[in-house]
All heavy atoms as TSV, in Angstrom:
chain	resi	resn	atom	element	x	y	z
A	1	MET	N	N	0.770	-48.112	5.279
A	1	MET	CA	C	1.059	-47.680	6.628
A	1	MET	C	C	1.486	-48.869	7.490
A	1	MET	O	O	2.346	-48.717	8.333
A	1	MET	CB	C	-0.157	-47.002	7.237
A	1	MET	CG	C	-0.458	-45.655	6.666
A	1	MET	SD	S	0.923	-44.528	6.868
A	1	MET	CE	C	0.355	-43.202	5.914
A	2	GLN	N	N	0.867	-50.014	7.244
A	2	GLN	CA	C	1.206	-51.190	8.043
A	2	GLN	C	C	2.684	-51.534	7.898
A	2	GLN	O	O	3.361	-51.775	8.898
A	2	GLN	CB	C	0.352	-52.384	7.635
A	2	GLN	CG	C	0.660	-53.637	8.442
A	2	GLN	CD	C	-0.150	-54.836	7.991
A	2	GLN	OE1	O	-0.784	-54.817	6.939
A	2	GLN	NE2	N	-0.133	-55.879	8.784
A	3	ALA	N	N	3.180	-51.543	6.675
A	3	ALA	CA	C	4.592	-51.869	6.457
A	3	ALA	C	C	5.499	-50.846	7.142
A	3	ALA	O	O	6.511	-51.216	7.740
A	3	ALA	CB	C	4.891	-51.921	4.964
A	4	ALA	N	N	5.145	-49.576	7.069
A	4	ALA	CA	C	5.943	-48.531	7.716
A	4	ALA	C	C	5.960	-48.723	9.228
A	4	ALA	O	O	7.007	-48.593	9.868
A	4	ALA	CB	C	5.402	-47.144	7.361
A	5	LEU	N	N	4.809	-49.036	9.798
A	5	LEU	CA	C	4.735	-49.260	11.245
A	5	LEU	C	C	5.537	-50.489	11.660
A	5	LEU	O	O	6.252	-50.476	12.662
A	5	LEU	CB	C	3.281	-49.410	11.685
A	5	LEU	CG	C	2.455	-48.130	11.682
A	5	LEU	CD1	C	0.984	-48.458	11.863
A	5	LEU	CD2	C	2.937	-47.171	12.749
A	6	LEU	N	N	5.435	-51.563	10.878
A	6	LEU	CA	C	6.161	-52.794	11.214
A	6	LEU	C	C	7.675	-52.609	11.127
A	6	LEU	O	O	8.423	-53.297	11.815
A	6	LEU	CB	C	5.714	-53.935	10.304
A	6	LEU	CG	C	4.293	-54.450	10.546
A	6	LEU	CD1	C	3.896	-55.454	9.464
A	6	LEU	CD2	C	4.177	-55.075	11.937
A	7	CYS	N	N	8.102	-51.661	10.299
A	7	CYS	CA	C	9.543	-51.377	10.152
A	7	CYS	C	C	10.016	-50.272	11.081
A	7	CYS	O	O	11.175	-49.869	11.014
A	7	CYS	CB	C	9.848	-50.976	8.713
A	7	CYS	SG	S	9.599	-52.275	7.517
A	8	ASN	N	N	9.119	-49.762	11.914
A	8	ASN	CA	C	9.440	-48.626	12.779
A	8	ASN	C	C	9.955	-47.434	11.978
A	8	ASN	O	O	10.869	-46.721	12.408
A	8	ASN	CB	C	10.449	-49.022	13.858
A	8	ASN	CG	C	9.873	-50.018	14.828
A	8	ASN	OD1	O	8.725	-49.915	15.233
A	8	ASN	ND2	N	10.670	-51.017	15.191
A	9	ALA	N	N	9.359	-47.215	10.825
A	9	ALA	CA	C	9.780	-46.121	9.947
A	9	ALA	C	C	9.435	-44.771	10.564
A	9	ALA	O	O	8.433	-44.622	11.251
A	9	ALA	CB	C	9.096	-46.245	8.592
A	10	THR	N	N	10.287	-43.798	10.300
A	10	THR	CA	C	10.020	-42.421	10.713
A	10	THR	C	C	9.665	-41.545	9.515
A	10	THR	O	O	9.235	-40.420	9.681
A	10	THR	CB	C	11.222	-41.811	11.451
A	10	THR	OG1	O	12.355	-41.850	10.590
A	10	THR	CG2	C	11.521	-42.584	12.723
A	11	GLY	N	N	9.880	-42.084	8.309
A	11	GLY	CA	C	9.579	-41.353	7.090
A	11	GLY	C	C	9.065	-42.292	6.023
A	11	GLY	O	O	9.295	-43.501	6.071
A	12	LEU	N	N	8.374	-41.712	5.045
A	12	LEU	CA	C	7.726	-42.503	4.005
A	12	LEU	C	C	7.821	-41.761	2.683
A	12	LEU	O	O	7.624	-40.539	2.628
A	12	LEU	CB	C	6.260	-42.689	4.403
A	12	LEU	CG	C	5.348	-43.560	3.590
A	12	LEU	CD1	C	5.796	-45.010	3.641
A	12	LEU	CD2	C	3.932	-43.458	4.151
A	13	ILE	N	N	8.130	-42.486	1.620
A	13	ILE	CA	C	8.120	-41.934	0.262
A	13	ILE	C	C	7.169	-42.778	-0.568
A	13	ILE	O	O	7.294	-44.007	-0.599
A	13	ILE	CB	C	9.526	-41.939	-0.369
A	13	ILE	CG1	C	10.468	-41.042	0.430
A	13	ILE	CG2	C	9.456	-41.498	-1.835
A	13	ILE	CD1	C	11.913	-41.105	-0.023
A	14	LEU	N	N	6.213	-42.137	-1.216
A	14	LEU	CA	C	5.266	-42.815	-2.087
A	14	LEU	C	C	5.715	-42.672	-3.529
A	14	LEU	O	O	6.328	-41.668	-3.895
A	14	LEU	CB	C	3.879	-42.181	-1.966
A	14	LEU	CG	C	3.265	-42.063	-0.589
A	14	LEU	CD1	C	1.956	-41.268	-0.679
A	14	LEU	CD2	C	3.012	-43.425	-0.009
A	15	ALA	N	N	5.373	-43.645	-4.351
A	15	ALA	CA	C	5.655	-43.558	-5.785
A	15	ALA	C	C	4.612	-44.371	-6.528
A	15	ALA	O	O	4.146	-45.404	-6.043
A	15	ALA	CB	C	7.052	-44.076	-6.098
A	16	HIS	N	N	4.212	-43.866	-7.680
A	16	HIS	CA	C	3.353	-44.628	-8.573
A	16	HIS	C	C	3.617	-44.184	-10.000
A	16	HIS	O	O	4.235	-43.153	-10.238
A	16	HIS	CB	C	1.868	-44.493	-8.182
A	16	HIS	CG	C	1.233	-43.207	-8.574
A	16	HIS	ND1	N	1.368	-42.046	-7.844
A	16	HIS	CD2	C	0.423	-42.903	-9.621
A	16	HIS	CE1	C	0.672	-41.081	-8.424
A	16	HIS	NE2	N	0.090	-41.565	-9.502
A	17	ASN	N	N	3.197	-45.013	-10.950
A	17	ASN	CA	C	3.500	-44.685	-12.342
A	17	ASN	C	C	2.275	-44.142	-13.065
A	17	ASN	O	O	1.141	-44.357	-12.662
A	17	ASN	CB	C	4.056	-45.905	-13.074
A	17	ASN	CG	C	3.022	-46.990	-13.262
A	17	ASN	OD1	O	2.138	-47.169	-12.437
A	17	ASN	ND2	N	3.121	-47.731	-14.354
A	18	HIS	N	N	2.561	-43.395	-14.104
A	18	HIS	CA	C	1.561	-42.907	-15.044
A	18	HIS	C	C	1.986	-43.447	-16.417
A	18	HIS	O	O	2.790	-42.820	-17.111
A	18	HIS	CB	C	1.523	-41.380	-15.078
A	18	HIS	CG	C	0.701	-40.752	-14.016
A	18	HIS	ND1	N	0.378	-39.415	-14.047
A	18	HIS	CD2	C	0.124	-41.239	-12.896
A	18	HIS	CE1	C	-0.359	-39.117	-12.980
A	18	HIS	NE2	N	-0.518	-40.215	-12.271
A	19	PRO	N	N	1.482	-44.604	-16.810
A	19	PRO	CA	C	1.876	-45.196	-18.100
A	19	PRO	C	C	1.572	-44.299	-19.294
A	19	PRO	O	O	2.192	-44.428	-20.340
A	19	PRO	CB	C	1.059	-46.490	-18.176
A	19	PRO	CG	C	0.650	-46.789	-16.781
A	19	PRO	CD	C	0.560	-45.468	-16.074
A	20	SER	N	N	0.640	-43.368	-19.129
A	20	SER	CA	C	0.281	-42.461	-20.226
A	20	SER	C	C	1.416	-41.511	-20.577
A	20	SER	O	O	1.424	-40.919	-21.646
A	20	SER	CB	C	-0.940	-41.630	-19.832
A	20	SER	OG	O	-0.611	-40.749	-18.763
A	21	GLY	N	N	2.367	-41.335	-19.642
A	21	GLY	CA	C	3.451	-40.390	-19.868
A	21	GLY	C	C	3.147	-38.997	-19.364
A	21	GLY	O	O	4.004	-38.120	-19.379
A	22	ASN	N	N	1.918	-38.758	-18.898
A	22	ASN	CA	C	1.510	-37.452	-18.380
A	22	ASN	C	C	1.983	-37.330	-16.923
A	22	ASN	O	O	1.545	-38.086	-16.060
A	22	ASN	CB	C	-0.009	-37.314	-18.464
A	22	ASN	CG	C	-0.513	-35.985	-17.960
A	22	ASN	OD1	O	0.257	-35.123	-17.533
A	22	ASN	ND2	N	-1.811	-35.804	-17.996
A	23	LEU	N	N	2.846	-36.384	-16.655
A	23	LEU	CA	C	3.384	-36.203	-15.308
A	23	LEU	C	C	2.528	-35.316	-14.414
A	23	LEU	O	O	2.781	-35.227	-13.222
A	23	LEU	CB	C	4.798	-35.607	-15.384
A	23	LEU	CG	C	5.886	-36.564	-15.831
A	23	LEU	CD1	C	7.192	-35.806	-16.045
A	23	LEU	CD2	C	6.070	-37.677	-14.826
A	24	LYS	N	N	1.518	-34.681	-14.957
A	24	LYS	CA	C	0.690	-33.782	-14.152
A	24	LYS	C	C	-0.125	-34.588	-13.132
A	24	LYS	O	O	-0.860	-35.499	-13.502
A	24	LYS	CB	C	-0.251	-32.971	-15.035
A	24	LYS	CG	C	-1.067	-31.980	-14.243
A	24	LYS	CD	C	-1.960	-31.139	-15.117
A	24	LYS	CE	C	-2.735	-30.184	-14.222
A	24	LYS	NZ	N	-3.798	-29.521	-14.925
A	25	PRO	N	N	0.000	-34.247	-11.842
A	25	PRO	CA	C	-0.797	-34.947	-10.829
A	25	PRO	C	C	-2.286	-34.690	-11.039
A	25	PRO	O	O	-2.702	-33.556	-11.260
A	25	PRO	CB	C	-0.344	-34.332	-9.506
A	25	PRO	CG	C	0.929	-33.615	-9.798
A	25	PRO	CD	C	0.892	-33.246	-11.243
A	26	SER	N	N	-3.063	-35.756	-10.983
A	26	SER	CA	C	-4.511	-35.609	-11.114
A	26	SER	C	C	-5.087	-35.113	-9.792
A	26	SER	O	O	-4.417	-35.122	-8.755
A	26	SER	CB	C	-5.142	-36.952	-11.479
A	26	SER	OG	O	-5.022	-37.861	-10.383
A	27	ALA	N	N	-6.343	-34.713	-9.825
A	27	ALA	CA	C	-7.022	-34.292	-8.593
A	27	ALA	C	C	-7.026	-35.441	-7.595
A	27	ALA	O	O	-6.845	-35.230	-6.389
A	27	ALA	CB	C	-8.439	-33.838	-8.913
A	28	GLU	N	N	-7.216	-36.658	-8.079
A	28	GLU	CA	C	-7.207	-37.839	-7.203
A	28	GLU	C	C	-5.817	-38.065	-6.608
A	28	GLU	O	O	-5.686	-38.413	-5.426
A	28	GLU	CB	C	-7.661	-39.077	-7.973
A	28	GLU	CG	C	-7.838	-40.297	-7.112
A	28	GLU	CD	C	-8.973	-40.194	-6.098
A	28	GLU	OE1	O	-9.863	-39.338	-6.242
A	28	GLU	OE2	O	-8.958	-40.982	-5.134
A	29	ASP	N	N	-4.751	-37.870	-7.393
A	29	ASP	CA	C	-3.382	-37.988	-6.876
A	29	ASP	C	C	-3.174	-37.030	-5.708
A	29	ASP	O	O	-2.612	-37.396	-4.674
A	29	ASP	CB	C	-2.342	-37.670	-7.962
A	29	ASP	CG	C	-2.257	-38.708	-9.062
A	29	ASP	OD1	O	-2.623	-39.872	-8.811
A	29	ASP	OD2	O	-1.822	-38.335	-10.170
A	30	LEU	N	N	-3.616	-35.795	-5.883
A	30	LEU	CA	C	-3.450	-34.780	-4.836
A	30	LEU	C	C	-4.276	-35.115	-3.597
A	30	LEU	O	O	-3.799	-34.970	-2.465
A	30	LEU	CB	C	-3.821	-33.399	-5.383
A	30	LEU	CG	C	-2.935	-32.883	-6.524
A	30	LEU	CD1	C	-3.541	-31.636	-7.141
A	30	LEU	CD2	C	-1.521	-32.623	-6.047
A	31	LYS	N	N	-5.490	-35.595	-3.808
A	31	LYS	CA	C	-6.374	-35.943	-2.693
A	31	LYS	C	C	-5.813	-37.128	-1.898
A	31	LYS	O	O	-5.763	-37.087	-0.666
A	31	LYS	CB	C	-7.766	-36.275	-3.219
A	31	LYS	CG	C	-8.764	-36.649	-2.157
A	31	LYS	CD	C	-10.127	-36.966	-2.768
A	31	LYS	CE	C	-11.084	-37.461	-1.712
A	31	LYS	NZ	N	-12.366	-37.859	-2.298
A	32	VAL	N	N	-5.398	-38.165	-2.596
A	32	VAL	CA	C	-4.836	-39.346	-1.928
A	32	VAL	C	C	-3.566	-38.973	-1.170
A	32	VAL	O	O	-3.356	-39.413	-0.038
A	32	VAL	CB	C	-4.563	-40.479	-2.943
A	32	VAL	CG1	C	-3.724	-41.583	-2.350
A	32	VAL	CG2	C	-5.877	-41.036	-3.464
A	33	THR	N	N	-2.740	-38.143	-1.771
A	33	THR	CA	C	-1.510	-37.710	-1.107
A	33	THR	C	C	-1.821	-36.971	0.189
A	33	THR	O	O	-1.192	-37.220	1.224
A	33	THR	CB	C	-0.667	-36.815	-2.034
A	33	THR	OG1	O	-0.359	-37.550	-3.216
A	33	THR	CG2	C	0.620	-36.366	-1.368
A	34	GLU	N	N	-2.779	-36.087	0.146
A	34	GLU	CA	C	-3.158	-35.334	1.349
A	34	GLU	C	C	-3.716	-36.264	2.429
A	34	GLU	O	O	-3.402	-36.109	3.615
A	34	GLU	CB	C	-4.168	-34.241	1.011
A	34	GLU	CG	C	-4.426	-33.285	2.147
A	34	GLU	CD	C	-3.178	-32.599	2.688
A	34	GLU	OE1	O	-2.308	-32.210	1.897
A	34	GLU	OE2	O	-3.079	-32.459	3.927
A	35	ASN	N	N	-4.525	-37.233	2.029
A	35	ASN	CA	C	-5.067	-38.193	2.994
A	35	ASN	C	C	-3.965	-39.046	3.627
A	35	ASN	O	O	-3.966	-39.285	4.838
A	35	ASN	CB	C	-6.105	-39.101	2.334
A	35	ASN	CG	C	-7.387	-38.381	2.010
A	35	ASN	OD1	O	-7.669	-37.311	2.551
A	35	ASN	ND2	N	-8.179	-38.943	1.109
A	36	ILE	N	N	-3.029	-39.492	2.815
A	36	ILE	CA	C	-1.918	-40.291	3.342
A	36	ILE	C	C	-1.030	-39.443	4.241
A	36	ILE	O	O	-0.553	-39.902	5.279
A	36	ILE	CB	C	-1.117	-40.944	2.195
A	36	ILE	CG1	C	-1.982	-42.008	1.515
A	36	ILE	CG2	C	0.191	-41.541	2.698
A	36	ILE	CD1	C	-1.386	-42.595	0.261
A	37	LYS	N	N	-0.824	-38.191	3.859
A	37	LYS	CA	C	-0.024	-37.285	4.693
A	37	LYS	C	C	-0.675	-37.111	6.066
A	37	LYS	O	O	0.005	-37.175	7.094
A	37	LYS	CB	C	0.142	-35.932	4.003
A	37	LYS	CG	C	1.006	-34.965	4.779
A	37	LYS	CD	C	1.153	-33.645	4.036
A	37	LYS	CE	C	1.978	-32.675	4.854
A	37	LYS	NZ	N	2.033	-31.352	4.230
A	38	SER	N	N	-1.983	-36.911	6.087
A	38	SER	CA	C	-2.697	-36.752	7.363
A	38	SER	C	C	-2.597	-38.008	8.212
A	38	SER	O	O	-2.348	-37.937	9.420
A	38	SER	CB	C	-4.164	-36.421	7.106
A	38	SER	OG	O	-4.297	-35.185	6.484
A	39	ALA	N	N	-2.786	-39.167	7.589
A	39	ALA	CA	C	-2.709	-40.433	8.322
A	39	ALA	C	C	-1.304	-40.676	8.845
A	39	ALA	O	O	-1.127	-41.114	9.991
A	39	ALA	CB	C	-3.136	-41.590	7.418
A	40	SER	N	N	-0.298	-40.363	8.037
A	40	SER	CA	C	1.080	-40.597	8.475
A	40	SER	C	C	1.458	-39.669	9.624
A	40	SER	O	O	2.156	-40.079	10.557
A	40	SER	CB	C	2.065	-40.457	7.312
A	40	SER	OG	O	2.131	-39.128	6.841
A	41	GLU	N	N	0.988	-38.422	9.587
A	41	GLU	CA	C	1.258	-37.496	10.692
A	41	GLU	C	C	0.623	-37.996	11.984
A	41	GLU	O	O	1.223	-37.909	13.050
A	41	GLU	CB	C	0.744	-36.101	10.357
A	41	GLU	CG	C	1.597	-35.384	9.325
A	41	GLU	CD	C	1.004	-34.066	8.861
A	41	GLU	OE1	O	-0.166	-33.763	9.193
A	41	GLU	OE2	O	1.714	-33.337	8.147
A	42	PHE	N	N	-0.581	-38.564	11.885
A	42	PHE	CA	C	-1.257	-39.116	13.054
A	42	PHE	C	C	-0.435	-40.248	13.663
A	42	PHE	O	O	-0.403	-40.426	14.881
A	42	PHE	CB	C	-2.649	-39.626	12.658
A	42	PHE	CG	C	-3.411	-40.241	13.783
A	42	PHE	CD1	C	-4.007	-39.441	14.755
A	42	PHE	CD2	C	-3.534	-41.614	13.886
A	42	PHE	CE1	C	-4.711	-40.014	15.804
A	42	PHE	CE2	C	-4.232	-42.194	14.922
A	42	PHE	CZ	C	-4.822	-41.389	15.887
A	43	LEU	N	N	0.268	-41.012	12.804
A	43	LEU	CA	C	1.086	-42.140	13.260
A	43	LEU	C	C	2.534	-41.734	13.534
A	43	LEU	O	O	3.386	-42.586	13.761
A	43	LEU	CB	C	1.042	-43.256	12.214
A	43	LEU	CG	C	-0.341	-43.862	11.980
A	43	LEU	CD1	C	-0.320	-44.787	10.779
A	43	LEU	CD2	C	-0.816	-44.587	13.228
A	44	ASN	N	N	2.803	-40.429	13.495
A	44	ASN	CA	C	4.143	-39.891	13.739
A	44	ASN	C	C	5.165	-40.376	12.707
A	44	ASN	O	O	6.308	-40.681	13.031
A	44	ASN	CB	C	4.609	-40.203	15.165
A	44	ASN	CG	C	5.687	-39.249	15.635
A	44	ASN	OD1	O	5.738	-38.108	15.200
A	44	ASN	ND2	N	6.551	-39.726	16.506
A	45	ILE	N	N	4.721	-40.473	11.462
A	45	ILE	CA	C	5.591	-40.827	10.334
A	45	ILE	C	C	5.512	-39.668	9.346
A	45	ILE	O	O	4.423	-39.244	8.961
A	45	ILE	CB	C	5.132	-42.133	9.658
A	45	ILE	CG1	C	5.184	-43.291	10.661
A	45	ILE	CG2	C	5.974	-42.437	8.434
A	45	ILE	CD1	C	4.558	-44.577	10.142
A	46	LYS	N	N	6.650	-39.153	8.931
A	46	LYS	CA	C	6.667	-37.994	8.031
A	46	LYS	C	C	6.589	-38.457	6.578
A	46	LYS	O	O	7.347	-39.327	6.151
A	46	LYS	CB	C	7.947	-37.188	8.250
A	46	LYS	CG	C	8.022	-35.937	7.390
A	46	LYS	CD	C	9.168	-35.065	7.803
A	46	LYS	CE	C	9.349	-33.868	6.918
A	46	LYS	NZ	N	8.233	-32.966	6.854
A	47	LEU	N	N	5.649	-37.894	5.824
A	47	LEU	CA	C	5.593	-38.136	4.387
A	47	LEU	C	C	6.651	-37.254	3.737
A	47	LEU	O	O	6.516	-36.034	3.698
A	47	LEU	CB	C	4.206	-37.833	3.824
A	47	LEU	CG	C	4.042	-38.044	2.324
A	47	LEU	CD1	C	4.375	-39.479	1.921
A	47	LEU	CD2	C	2.633	-37.676	1.882
A	48	LEU	N	N	7.719	-37.873	3.259
A	48	LEU	CA	C	8.856	-37.139	2.715
A	48	LEU	C	C	8.641	-36.702	1.267
A	48	LEU	O	O	9.067	-35.625	0.868
A	48	LEU	CB	C	10.122	-37.989	2.809
A	48	LEU	CG	C	10.511	-38.431	4.214
A	48	LEU	CD1	C	11.635	-39.461	4.158
A	48	LEU	CD2	C	10.905	-37.228	5.055
A	49	ASP	N	N	7.991	-37.560	0.483
A	49	ASP	CA	C	7.780	-37.233	-0.929
A	49	ASP	C	C	6.762	-38.192	-1.527
A	49	ASP	O	O	6.454	-39.232	-0.950
A	49	ASP	CB	C	9.099	-37.339	-1.711
A	49	ASP	CG	C	9.121	-36.489	-2.975
A	49	ASP	OD1	O	8.060	-35.960	-3.375
A	49	ASP	OD2	O	10.198	-36.356	-3.566
A	50	HIS	N	N	6.244	-37.808	-2.662
A	50	HIS	CA	C	5.394	-38.652	-3.498
A	50	HIS	C	C	5.858	-38.390	-4.916
A	50	HIS	O	O	5.865	-37.245	-5.372
A	50	HIS	CB	C	3.930	-38.269	-3.309
A	50	HIS	CG	C	2.993	-39.128	-4.104
A	50	HIS	ND1	N	1.638	-39.006	-4.005
A	50	HIS	CD2	C	3.200	-40.117	-5.007
A	50	HIS	CE1	C	1.046	-39.881	-4.808
A	50	HIS	NE2	N	1.986	-40.560	-5.438
A	51	CYS	N	N	6.270	-39.431	-5.595
A	51	CYS	CA	C	6.793	-39.294	-6.953
A	51	CYS	C	C	5.856	-39.968	-7.947
A	51	CYS	O	O	5.319	-41.037	-7.680
A	51	CYS	CB	C	8.171	-39.926	-7.061
A	51	CYS	SG	S	9.397	-39.141	-6.018
A	52	ILE	N	N	5.674	-39.332	-9.089
A	52	ILE	CA	C	4.974	-39.927	-10.217
A	52	ILE	C	C	6.039	-40.243	-11.255
A	52	ILE	O	O	6.865	-39.391	-11.598
A	52	ILE	CB	C	3.913	-38.979	-10.805
A	52	ILE	CG1	C	2.823	-38.696	-9.771
A	52	ILE	CG2	C	3.309	-39.591	-12.073
A	52	ILE	CD1	C	1.792	-37.676	-10.227
A	53	LEU	N	N	6.017	-41.471	-11.748
A	53	LEU	CA	C	7.023	-41.944	-12.683
A	53	LEU	C	C	6.416	-42.241	-14.047
A	53	LEU	O	O	5.293	-42.732	-14.131
A	53	LEU	CB	C	7.658	-43.233	-12.156
A	53	LEU	CG	C	8.109	-43.234	-10.701
A	53	LEU	CD1	C	8.422	-44.636	-10.243
A	53	LEU	CD2	C	9.283	-42.316	-10.512
A	54	THR	N	N	7.173	-41.927	-15.093
A	54	THR	CA	C	6.849	-42.400	-16.438
A	54	THR	C	C	8.046	-43.231	-16.889
A	54	THR	O	O	8.981	-43.442	-16.116
A	54	THR	CB	C	6.596	-41.237	-17.419
A	54	THR	OG1	O	7.826	-40.550	-17.655
A	54	THR	CG2	C	5.537	-40.280	-16.903
A	55	SER	N	N	8.038	-43.673	-18.111
A	55	SER	CA	C	9.157	-44.494	-18.577
A	55	SER	C	C	10.456	-43.700	-18.695
A	55	SER	O	O	11.540	-44.282	-18.686
A	55	SER	CB	C	8.821	-45.148	-19.918
A	55	SER	OG	O	8.577	-44.162	-20.897
A	56	THR	N	N	10.359	-42.369	-18.763
A	56	THR	CA	C	11.574	-41.567	-18.956
A	56	THR	C	C	11.744	-40.398	-17.984
A	56	THR	O	O	12.819	-39.828	-17.904
A	56	THR	CB	C	11.611	-40.987	-20.386
A	56	THR	OG1	O	10.427	-40.217	-20.603
A	56	THR	CG2	C	11.704	-42.093	-21.427
A	57	HIS	N	N	10.685	-40.027	-17.263
A	57	HIS	CA	C	10.750	-38.855	-16.392
A	57	HIS	C	C	10.037	-39.112	-15.077
A	57	HIS	O	O	9.398	-40.142	-14.910
A	57	HIS	CB	C	10.113	-37.642	-17.079
A	57	HIS	CG	C	10.832	-37.209	-18.304
A	57	HIS	ND1	N	10.530	-37.697	-19.554
A	57	HIS	CD2	C	11.853	-36.351	-18.489
A	57	HIS	CE1	C	11.328	-37.158	-20.448
A	57	HIS	NE2	N	12.147	-36.326	-19.827
A	58	TYR	N	N	10.143	-38.150	-14.183
A	58	TYR	CA	C	9.414	-38.235	-12.918
A	58	TYR	C	C	9.089	-36.829	-12.426
A	58	TYR	O	O	9.667	-35.849	-12.883
A	58	TYR	CB	C	10.224	-38.983	-11.849
A	58	TYR	CG	C	11.357	-38.176	-11.263
A	58	TYR	CD1	C	11.187	-37.465	-10.073
A	58	TYR	CD2	C	12.588	-38.084	-11.895
A	58	TYR	CE1	C	12.210	-36.707	-9.540
A	58	TYR	CE2	C	13.614	-37.336	-11.370
A	58	TYR	CZ	C	13.425	-36.651	-10.185
A	58	TYR	OH	O	14.435	-35.889	-9.657
A	59	ILE	N	N	8.162	-36.762	-11.486
A	59	ILE	CA	C	7.845	-35.512	-10.808
A	59	ILE	C	C	7.855	-35.795	-9.309
A	59	ILE	O	O	7.436	-36.859	-8.864
A	59	ILE	CB	C	6.478	-34.945	-11.252
A	59	ILE	CG1	C	6.211	-33.583	-10.608
A	59	ILE	CG2	C	5.366	-35.892	-10.961
A	59	ILE	CD1	C	4.933	-32.901	-11.092
A	60	SER	N	N	8.365	-34.860	-8.567
A	60	SER	CA	C	8.424	-34.964	-7.104
A	60	SER	C	C	7.453	-33.962	-6.511
A	60	SER	O	O	7.555	-32.769	-6.756
A	60	SER	CB	C	9.852	-34.648	-6.631
A	60	SER	OG	O	9.867	-34.341	-5.253
A	61	PHE	N	N	6.496	-34.456	-5.708
A	61	PHE	CA	C	5.551	-33.556	-5.064
A	61	PHE	C	C	6.275	-32.595	-4.133
A	61	PHE	O	O	5.902	-31.441	-4.018
A	61	PHE	CB	C	4.500	-34.352	-4.292
A	61	PHE	CG	C	3.389	-34.913	-5.129
A	61	PHE	CD1	C	3.622	-35.507	-6.357
A	61	PHE	CD2	C	2.087	-34.873	-4.661
A	61	PHE	CE1	C	2.588	-36.034	-7.116
A	61	PHE	CE2	C	1.047	-35.408	-5.408
A	61	PHE	CZ	C	1.300	-35.976	-6.647
A	62	ALA	N	N	7.306	-33.070	-3.452
A	62	ALA	CA	C	8.054	-32.217	-2.525
A	62	ALA	C	C	8.737	-31.078	-3.276
A	62	ALA	O	O	8.682	-29.922	-2.851
A	62	ALA	CB	C	9.074	-33.038	-1.757
A	63	ASN	N	N	9.378	-31.389	-4.395
A	63	ASN	CA	C	10.063	-30.357	-5.175
A	63	ASN	C	C	9.112	-29.374	-5.824
A	63	ASN	O	O	9.455	-28.215	-6.048
A	63	ASN	CB	C	10.937	-30.993	-6.258
A	63	ASN	CG	C	12.169	-31.662	-5.704
A	63	ASN	OD1	O	12.537	-31.470	-4.550
A	63	ASN	ND2	N	12.798	-32.490	-6.526
A	64	ASP	N	N	7.901	-29.842	-6.148
A	64	ASP	CA	C	6.937	-28.993	-6.845
A	64	ASP	C	C	5.953	-28.299	-5.905
A	64	ASP	O	O	4.986	-27.689	-6.364
A	64	ASP	CB	C	6.171	-29.809	-7.886
A	64	ASP	CG	C	7.032	-30.159	-9.088
A	64	ASP	OD1	O	8.208	-29.759	-9.119
A	64	ASP	OD2	O	6.516	-30.798	-10.013
A	65	GLY	N	N	6.166	-28.406	-4.611
A	65	GLY	CA	C	5.342	-27.685	-3.640
A	65	GLY	C	C	3.979	-28.291	-3.345
A	65	GLY	O	O	3.106	-27.608	-2.836
A	66	HIS	N	N	3.791	-29.567	-3.663
A	66	HIS	CA	C	2.511	-30.208	-3.403
A	66	HIS	C	C	2.445	-30.847	-2.017
A	66	HIS	O	O	1.423	-31.407	-1.649
A	66	HIS	CB	C	2.211	-31.277	-4.456
A	66	HIS	CG	C	2.015	-30.726	-5.826
A	66	HIS	ND1	N	0.963	-29.899	-6.164
A	66	HIS	CD2	C	2.733	-30.878	-6.957
A	66	HIS	CE1	C	1.045	-29.576	-7.439
A	66	HIS	NE2	N	2.110	-30.146	-7.943
A	67	LEU	N	N	3.526	-30.802	-1.261
A	67	LEU	CA	C	3.503	-31.381	0.095
A	67	LEU	C	C	3.505	-30.276	1.109
A	67	LEU	O	O	4.261	-29.599	1.443
A	67	LEU	CB	C	4.688	-32.323	0.317
A	67	LEU	CG	C	4.569	-33.680	-0.299
A	67	LEU	CD1	C	5.766	-34.555	0.031
A	67	LEU	CD2	C	3.314	-34.402	0.132
């Protein structure tokens, strides 16, 4: 959030990797995403997406209805 605020960002995209190759968001992934979404809304920054990456594929929370 600090970097977004320092850049005067209006939107934010999160990304992290799953080295296991499993693209399914864990319960912790969903919880952290919701917490970050709430914090970003409080700061007037829109959480645009959260992506999970593997070496060959990705999943978009926005496309899959998790946002």
